C-alpha positions as CSV (number, residue, x, y, z in Angstrom):
1,M,-3.2,-102.9,58.2
2,G,-4.0,-102.0,54.6
3,W,-6.8,-99.7,55.5
4,F,-4.6,-96.7,54.7
5,L,-3.8,-98.1,51.3
6,S,-7.3,-97.8,50.1
7,S,-10.1,-95.4,50.8
8,K,-13.4,-94.5,49.5
9,K,-13.6,-91.1,47.6
10,K,-16.7,-89.0,47.8
11,R,-18.0,-88.0,44.5
12,A,-17.9,-84.3,44.0
13,K,-21.3,-82.7,43.2
14,P,-21.3,-81.5,39.5
15,R,-21.1,-77.7,39.2
16,R,-24.1,-75.9,37.9
17,R,-23.2,-74.2,34.6
18,T,-24.7,-70.9,33.9
19,S,-25.8,-70.3,30.4
20,L,-24.2,-67.4,28.6
21,A,-27.3,-66.9,26.5
22,E,-29.4,-66.4,29.6
23,P,-31.3,-63.1,28.9
24,K,-30.6,-60.1,31.2
25,P,-33.5,-58.2,32.7
26,W,-34.6,-55.2,30.7
27,D,-33.2,-51.8,31.9
28,P,-35.5,-49.0,30.9
29,R,-33.0,-46.3,31.8
30,R,-30.4,-47.7,29.5
31,T,-32.9,-47.9,26.7
32,L,-34.0,-44.3,27.3
33,T,-30.3,-43.1,27.2
34,G,-29.8,-44.9,23.9
35,L,-32.9,-43.4,22.4
36,K,-31.8,-39.9,23.5
37,F,-28.4,-40.4,21.8
38,V,-30.0,-41.5,18.6
39,G,-32.4,-38.6,18.7
40,V,-29.7,-36.0,19.2
41,F,-27.5,-37.5,16.4
42,A,-30.5,-37.5,14.0
43,L,-31.2,-33.9,14.9
44,A,-27.6,-32.8,14.3
45,V,-27.6,-34.6,10.9
46,G,-30.9,-32.9,10.0
47,L,-29.5,-29.4,11.0
48,V,-26.4,-29.9,8.9
49,I,-28.3,-31.0,5.9
50,G,-30.9,-28.2,6.3
51,W,-28.2,-25.6,6.7
52,R,-26.4,-26.7,3.6
53,Y,-29.6,-26.7,1.6
54,S,-30.6,-23.3,3.0
55,E,-27.1,-21.8,2.3
56,R,-27.2,-23.0,-1.3
57,Y,-30.7,-21.6,-1.7
58,L,-29.7,-18.2,-0.3
59,L,-26.6,-18.0,-2.4
60,D,-28.6,-18.8,-5.5
61,Y,-31.2,-16.3,-4.6
62,A,-28.5,-13.6,-4.0
63,R,-26.8,-14.3,-7.3
64,Q,-30.1,-14.1,-9.2
65,R,-31.2,-10.9,-7.5
66,Q,-27.9,-9.0,-7.0
67,T,-25.7,-10.1,-9.9
68,A,-24.8,-7.1,-12.1
69,E,-21.8,-6.2,-14.2
70,I,-19.3,-4.0,-12.3
71,T,-18.7,-0.7,-14.1
72,P,-16.2,2.1,-13.2
73,D,-19.0,4.4,-11.9
74,M,-19.7,1.7,-9.3
75,I,-16.2,2.0,-7.8
76,E,-15.7,4.5,-5.0
77,L,-12.2,5.6,-4.0
78,I,-13.0,6.5,-0.5
79,D,-9.4,7.8,0.3
80,A,-8.7,9.7,-2.9
81,P,-6.8,12.8,-2.0
82,P,-7.8,16.3,-3.2
83,W,-4.8,16.7,-5.4
84,M,-5.7,13.7,-7.5
85,S,-7.2,14.6,-10.9
86,E,-10.4,13.1,-12.3
87,D,-8.4,11.4,-15.1
88,I,-6.3,9.5,-12.5
89,R,-9.4,8.6,-10.5
90,A,-11.1,7.3,-13.6
91,Q,-8.1,5.2,-14.6
92,I,-7.9,3.6,-11.2
93,R,-11.7,2.9,-11.1
94,A,-11.5,1.4,-14.6
95,T,-8.7,-0.9,-13.5
96,A,-10.7,-2.1,-10.5
97,A,-13.9,-2.6,-12.4
98,E,-12.2,-4.7,-15.1
99,H,-11.1,-7.4,-12.6
100,I,-14.1,-7.6,-10.2
101,E,-16.6,-10.3,-11.0
102,S,-20.3,-9.6,-11.1
103,D,-21.1,-12.5,-8.7
104,P,-21.7,-10.8,-5.3
105,M,-20.6,-13.9,-3.4
106,D,-17.2,-14.0,-5.2
107,G,-14.3,-13.1,-3.0
108,K,-11.4,-14.3,-5.1
109,S,-11.8,-11.4,-7.6
110,L,-11.7,-8.9,-4.8
111,R,-8.4,-10.3,-3.5
112,R,-7.1,-10.4,-7.0
113,T,-8.1,-6.8,-7.5
114,V,-6.2,-5.8,-4.4
115,E,-2.9,-7.2,-5.8
116,I,-3.5,-5.6,-9.2
117,L,-4.1,-2.2,-7.8
118,R,-1.0,-2.5,-5.7
119,N,0.9,-2.7,-9.0
120,D,-0.6,0.6,-10.2
121,P,2.0,3.3,-10.3
122,W,-0.3,5.8,-8.6
123,V,-1.2,3.4,-5.7
124,Q,1.2,3.1,-2.8
125,D,-0.8,0.5,-1.0
126,V,-4.3,-1.0,-0.9
127,I,-6.0,-1.4,2.5
128,Q,-9.2,-3.1,1.3
129,V,-11.5,-3.7,-1.6
130,A,-15.1,-4.5,-0.4
131,R,-18.6,-4.8,-1.8
132,R,-21.7,-3.2,-0.4
133,S,-25.4,-3.4,-1.1
134,G,-26.5,-2.2,-4.5
135,G,-23.3,-3.5,-6.3
136,Q,-21.2,-0.6,-5.1
137,V,-17.5,-1.4,-4.5
138,L,-15.3,0.6,-2.0
139,V,-11.6,0.9,-2.5
140,S,-9.5,2.0,0.5
141,A,-5.9,2.8,-0.5
142,T,-3.0,5.2,-0.1
143,Y,-1.6,7.0,-3.2
144,R,1.7,8.5,-4.4
145,Q,1.6,12.2,-4.5
146,P,3.9,14.0,-7.0
147,I,6.1,16.6,-5.4
148,A,8.4,17.5,-8.3
149,V,8.9,17.2,-12.1
150,I,12.1,15.8,-13.5
151,Q,13.3,17.2,-16.8
152,G,14.4,14.3,-19.0
153,F,15.7,14.0,-22.5
154,D,12.2,13.5,-24.0
155,G,10.1,15.6,-21.7
156,Y,9.0,16.0,-18.1
157,R,8.0,13.3,-15.7
158,L,6.4,13.4,-12.3
159,V,8.0,11.8,-9.2
160,D,6.8,11.4,-5.6
161,A,8.8,12.1,-2.5
162,Q,10.8,8.8,-2.7
163,G,11.7,9.3,-6.4
164,V,9.1,6.9,-7.8
165,C,8.4,7.8,-11.4
166,L,4.7,8.3,-12.1
167,P,2.9,7.8,-15.4
168,G,2.9,10.3,-18.2
169,V,5.3,12.5,-20.2
170,Y,4.5,16.2,-20.1
171,R,5.3,19.3,-22.0
172,Q,6.6,22.6,-20.7
173,T,3.2,24.3,-20.8
174,Q,1.6,21.4,-18.8
175,V,4.4,21.6,-16.2
176,D,3.9,25.4,-15.8
177,A,0.2,24.7,-15.0
178,M,1.0,22.1,-12.4
179,G,2.8,24.4,-10.0
180,L,5.4,21.9,-9.1
181,V,9.2,22.5,-8.9
182,V,11.4,21.2,-11.7
183,V,14.5,19.1,-11.1
184,T,17.0,19.7,-13.9
185,G,20.5,18.4,-14.8
186,V,19.5,14.7,-14.2
187,T,21.9,12.5,-16.2
188,S,20.2,9.1,-15.7
189,S,17.3,7.9,-17.8
190,P,13.8,7.2,-16.2
191,P,12.9,3.7,-15.3
192,A,11.6,1.5,-18.1
193,V,8.1,1.4,-16.5
194,P,6.4,3.8,-14.2
195,G,6.1,2.8,-10.6
196,K,9.8,2.3,-10.1
197,V,12.3,4.6,-8.4
198,W,14.2,6.9,-10.8
199,P,17.9,5.7,-10.7
200,G,20.7,8.0,-9.8
201,A,22.1,9.7,-6.7
202,D,21.5,13.1,-8.3
203,V,17.7,12.5,-8.3
204,Q,17.7,11.6,-4.6
205,A,19.9,14.5,-3.7
206,G,17.6,17.0,-5.5
207,L,14.5,15.5,-3.9
208,S,16.1,15.6,-0.4
209,L,16.3,19.4,-0.9
210,V,12.8,19.6,-2.3
211,R,11.5,17.8,0.8
212,L,13.5,20.1,3.1
213,L,12.2,23.3,1.5
214,S,8.6,22.1,1.1
215,G,6.3,24.4,2.9
216,E,8.6,27.4,3.0
217,S,6.9,30.7,2.0
218,Y,9.4,31.3,-0.8
219,M,9.0,27.9,-2.4
220,D,6.9,29.3,-5.3
221,K,9.8,31.6,-6.2
222,I,12.1,28.7,-6.9
223,H,11.7,27.7,-10.6
224,S,14.1,24.7,-10.6
225,F,16.5,22.6,-8.5
226,D,19.7,22.0,-10.6
227,V,21.5,18.7,-9.8
228,G,23.9,19.0,-12.7
229,Q,26.6,21.0,-11.1
230,R,29.9,19.5,-9.7
231,D,32.9,21.0,-8.0
232,E,36.6,20.3,-8.9
233,R,36.5,17.1,-6.9
234,G,33.4,15.8,-8.7
235,R,31.0,16.4,-5.8
236,L,27.4,17.3,-6.4
237,R,26.6,20.9,-5.7
238,L,22.9,21.8,-5.6
239,V,21.7,25.1,-7.1
240,L,18.4,26.9,-6.9
241,H,17.3,29.0,-9.8
242,T,14.8,31.8,-9.2
243,A,13.1,34.2,-11.7
244,D,16.0,36.6,-11.6
245,G,18.9,35.0,-9.8
246,T,20.7,31.9,-8.4
247,V,21.2,30.5,-4.9
248,R,24.0,28.0,-4.7
249,W,23.1,25.6,-1.9
250,G,26.2,23.3,-2.0
251,L,26.3,19.7,-0.9
252,P,23.0,17.8,-0.5
253,P,21.3,17.9,2.9
254,G,23.0,15.4,5.2
255,Q,26.2,15.3,3.3
256,E,27.9,18.4,4.7
257,H,30.4,16.3,6.8
258,A,31.7,19.5,8.6
259,I,32.8,20.8,5.2
260,E,29.8,23.2,5.0
261,P,27.3,24.6,7.4
262,D,24.5,22.2,8.5
263,A,21.4,22.1,6.4
264,Q,19.3,23.8,9.1
265,V,21.8,26.7,9.2
266,K,21.4,27.1,5.4
267,L,17.7,26.9,5.8
268,G,17.8,29.8,8.3
269,W,19.9,31.9,6.0
270,L,17.4,31.3,3.1
271,R,14.5,32.5,5.4
272,Q,16.4,35.7,6.2
273,L,17.2,36.3,2.5
274,A,13.5,35.7,1.6
275,Q,12.4,38.3,4.2
276,R,14.9,40.8,3.1
277,D,14.6,40.3,-0.7
278,A,10.9,39.8,-1.0
279,G,11.0,36.1,-1.6
280,L,14.6,35.3,-2.9
281,S,14.5,38.1,-5.5
282,T,18.3,38.3,-5.9
283,G,18.3,40.9,-8.6
284,G,20.3,38.8,-11.0
285,Q,23.0,38.0,-8.5
286,I,24.4,34.8,-7.2
287,I,24.1,34.0,-3.5
288,D,26.4,31.3,-2.0
289,I,25.1,29.9,1.3
290,Y,27.6,27.0,1.6
291,G,30.4,29.0,3.2
292,P,30.8,30.5,6.7
293,A,28.2,33.2,5.8
294,P,26.0,34.0,2.9
295,A,28.0,35.7,0.1
296,M,26.5,37.6,-2.8
297,R,28.4,38.2,-6.1
298,Q,27.7,39.1,-9.7
299,P,27.4,36.2,-12.2
């Protein structure tokens, strides 16, 4: 009866343990792949080291063979306009040469020279300063062209179309030789340093009329643009002075406000007067062109 209470257990066969240290068979493909990777890596490292060494050698070679002091005659202003005098060109070249390093591989001094030239009163903007073989330096820029001379308390000064005051104080004889129109009656003083806009609404009003009449056949007959006249309400009244007479223009261009004829209407009247009177020769009379029609009267 107790046969079910006891039974003989069969001994389990011990499991065969595999050794972790058992070597794997050699795979030639895997070894070849590893060798290729090591070879490529070594080649890349060699190329980098070789390039850096070659680059350093070439830079040293260029410095030894091409380094030379930059002088003004090595600076070429490739965009210099015909009106620019040789004195102005020489001054700009000297400024550039002073700040460019002799090292042909130096780029910082070129960028620094661009910013310095942009602060030059004669320079409107700098496009590029670049070296070329032989040590020559090319400067590409735009420049401020004088269109009028402003009569100040201590002499005459040049201004461009925007009213920027340019370097130099000139005498009457120098102004006569320039062939530029003179703006008189300015009450404000010039800016403290050249390269800044001359303050005052009268300067801008006078220059607006200079720009409008620029290119007219009779422009050389106008000796001065007077911005010192006011009417009973204190409004600026522009006046043109010729060799033997006066043309009273009236309010500045763009400020007519239906009070006076449009600037283009006045411009047409001036052309008619120039054709009739041989270039605004008024014979000592005063011509008003700010009314319904041109009117001539004795002074």
